[in-house]
C-alpha positions in Angstrom: 53.3 -5.9 -96.9 54.1 -3.5 -94.3 50.5 -2.9 -93.6 50.0 -6.5 -92.7 52.5 -6.4 -89.9 50.5 -3.9 -88.1 47.5 -6.1 -88.2 49.2 -9.3 -87.5 48.2 -11.6 -84.7 50.7 -12.6 -82.2 49.6 -15.7 -80.5 52.0 -15.4 -77.6 50.8 -12.0 -76.8 47.1 -13.1 -76.8 48.0 -16.0 -74.4 49.9 -13.7 -72.1 47.0 -11.2 -72.2 44.5 -14.0 -71.3 46.8 -15.2 -68.5 47.0 -11.7 -67.2 43.2 -11.4 -67.3 42.8 -14.7 -65.5 45.3 -13.8 -62.8 43.6 -10.4 -62.4 40.2 -12.1 -62.1 41.6 -14.5 -59.4 43.1 -11.7 -57.5 39.9 -9.6 -57.7 37.9 -12.7 -56.6 40.2 -13.4 -53.7 40.6 -9.9 -52.4 37.4 -8.1 -53.5 34.6 -10.5 -54.3 34.7 -12.8 -51.1 35.0 -9.9 -48.6 32.2 -8.0 -50.3 30.1 -11.1 -50.4 30.8 -11.8 -46.7 30.0 -8.2 -45.9 26.7 -8.4 -47.8 25.7 -11.7 -46.2 26.5 -10.2 -42.7 24.4 -7.1 -43.5 21.6 -9.4 -44.8 21.7 -11.4 -41.6 21.6 -8.2 -39.5 18.6 -6.9 -41.5 16.8 -10.2 -41.1 17.5 -10.1 -37.4 16.2 -6.5 -37.2 13.0 -7.6 -39.1 12.5 -10.5 -36.8 13.0 -8.3 -33.7 10.5 -5.8 -35.2 8.0 -8.5 -35.9 8.4 -9.9 -32.4 7.9 -6.4 -31.0 4.8 -5.9 -33.1 3.4 -9.2 -31.9 4.1 -8.4 -28.3 2.6 -4.9 -28.7 -0.6 -6.5 -30.2 -0.8 -9.1 -27.4 -0.2 -6.3 -24.8 -2.9 -4.2 -26.4 -5.3 -7.1 -26.3 -4.4 -7.8 -22.7 -4.8 -4.2 -21.6 -8.1 -3.9 -23.6 -9.4 -7.0 -21.7 -8.2 -5.6 -18.4 -9.9 -2.2 -19.1 -13.1 -4.0 -20.0 -13.0 -6.1 -16.9 -12.2 -3.1 -14.8 -15.1 -1.2 -16.3 -17.4 -4.1 -15.7 -16.2 -4.4 -12.1 -16.7 -0.7 -11.6 -20.2 -0.9 -12.9 -20.9 -3.9 -10.6 -19.5 -2.0 -7.6 -21.6 1.1 -8.5 -24.7 -1.1 -8.8 -23.9 -2.9 -5.6 -23.4 0.4 -3.8 -26.6 1.8 -5.2 -28.6 -1.2 -4.0 -26.9 -1.1 -0.7 -27.7 2.6 -0.2 -31.3 2.0 -1.3 -31.6 -0.8 1.3 -30.0 1.3 4.0 -32.3 4.2 3.1 -35.4 1.9 3.3 -34.1 0.5 6.6 -33.6 4.0 8.0 -37.1 5.0 6.9 -38.6 1.9 8.5 -36.7 2.5 11.7 -37.8 6.1 11.8 -41.4 5.0 11.1 -41.2 2.5 14.0 -39.8 5.2 16.3 -42.4 7.6 15.3 -45.1 5.0 15.9 -43.6 4.3 19.3 -43.5 7.9 20.2 -47.1 8.4 19.1 -48.3 5.4 21.1 -46.4 6.7 24.2 -48.0 10.1 23.7 -51.4 8.5 23.4 -50.8 6.4 26.5 -49.6 9.4 28.4 -52.6 11.4 27.2 -55.0 8.6 28.3 -53.2 8.4 31.7 -53.5 12.2 32.1 -57.1 12.1 31.1 -57.8 9.3 33.6 -55.9 11.3 36.3 -57.9 14.4 35.4 -61.2 12.4 35.6 -60.2 10.9 38.9 -59.3 14.4 40.2 -62.6 15.8 39.0 -64.5 12.9 40.5 -62.9 13.5 43.9 -63.6 17.2 43.7 -67.2 16.5 42.7 -67.5 14.1 45.6 -66.0 16.5 48.0 -68.2 19.4 46.8 -71.3 17.3 46.7 -70.7 15.8 50.2 -70.1 19.3 51.6 -73.3 20.4 49.9 -75.3 17.5 51.1 -74.1 18.0 54.6 -75.2 21.6 54.6 -78.5 20.6 53.1 -79.2 17.8 55.5 -77.7 19.6 58.3 -75.9 16.5 59.5 -72.7 14.7 58.7 -72.8 11.9 56.1 -70.3 9.2 56.0 -67.8 10.1 53.2 -67.3 6.5 52.1 -71.1 6.0 51.6 -71.3 9.3 49.8 -68.4 8.4 47.5 -70.0 5.1 46.6 -73.3 6.8 45.8 -71.6 9.5 43.6 -69.5 6.8 41.8 -72.6 4.9 40.9 -74.3 8.0 39.6 -71.2 8.9 37.5 -71.1 5.4 36.2 -74.7 5.6 35.2 -74.0 8.9 33.3 -71.2 7.4 31.3 
């Protein structure tokens, strides 16, 4: 029977062991489980906040990218419009300058032609007078008498007009 004493079950000892286990679980729950659970929930909240901040930053970056892309495209379109406008303005100014130069050249040419015609008329008048003077002197010598210069001029003018 001695071997049974070693294997025997002591009910009080089991109850005390169970009570010790229960007290130990309560102590662990109070001092370890709740603080660890609180720490994990705080850490989870921090991570969620970080994810939300990162998502907000990504959304802002995407909207900024779209905004700047639109700005770049509008600036590029505006630059093309300015270049086109400057090109057409320069072309119009060039045409205007050419037209003004053409007008000036035509004016200079007309003035030169008018000056040439006036000089030609002056030269013709001078030649007429010289012819009249020479012919009246010649006629005087041939006739041996003096002819009225006015009559002689009228006569020579009529002859020259007939020649033309």
